[in-house]
N, C-alpha and C positions, 0 to 999 in steps of 0.2 A: 519395467515390465508390468503389464496390467493383466490380471487374472479374471476370467469369466466366472460368474456364479454357475454352479453345476449341481445336479441332483444325482446322488448316488443311487443307482438302481440295483446293483448287486456287488457283494464283496464276499468271497468265499475262498477258503483255503483248506485243502485236504492233503494230509500226509498219509500215504499208503503204507501197508505192511512191508513192502519191499524197499521202503525209504524214498520212493519217488514222491513228487509233490505236484499238485495241480492248484493253481491260483487263478481266480477270475475276478476282475475288477471292471465294472461297467458304469459309466456316467452318461447322463443326458445333459448336453450343453446347450445354451441358448442359440448358438450359431455354429455352423460347421467349422471344423478344424481344417483349414486349407491344406491340401486341395480336395478334401472330402466334400461330398454333397449332402451328407446326412448329419444329424445332430447327436451323434454318439461318440464317446471317447472310451477306448477299451484297451485292456491288456489281459490276454489269456495265456497262461504259462503252464508248461509241463516240463519237468526236468528231474534230474537225480544227481546226487553228490555235487551239487553246485553247477552242473552242466545243463544248459538249455537243450531240450530235445525238440519241442514244438512250442512256438510262440506266435500269437496273432496280436498285432497292435496297429494303431494309427497314430502318427505324429505329424506335427506341422512340417510341411515341406515334402514329406514322403508319402503321406496318405496311408490308405489301407494296405497292409502287407502281412506276410507270414514268414516265419523262419522254420525250416525243417533241418535240424542239425545245423550245419554251417551254411546251408543254402537259404537265400532270401529271395522272395518273389512277390510280385503284386498280388493282391487279393481283391476280388470283386465283391464288395459288400452289397447285399440286397436287403436283408432284414436281420434283426437281432437273433431271431429264432434260427435262421439259416447259419449265421455266424457260429452260434453255439453248437449246432449240429455238425458243421464242418470241422470245428476244433475237436469235438468229441470223436469224430471219425478218424482224424489224423492221429490223435492220441492212441486210440484203439489199434490202429494199423501200424503204428511206429514200431520199427525194429532196428537194431544196430546195423549199420552199413557193412 
């Protein structure tokens, strides 16, 4: 397996008073991760007690997608700024089903 050189753009972890956690990791890669058309690799996570509540990520073969609790759906990536705004909105609006 060959790894591409990448530039780390953001890596942040926040543990909130209620015990929930937000973690953001964002890389710029020299070539898109198929089937993505953009040159970013990311993992945005919100969870509590080891349970994922909201996650956005892109992986080889799956492309851009998000998880809301147990539901997984495609995500239409446009810009890094919009990705972060969409994630923040989903975290802010998340509530137990």
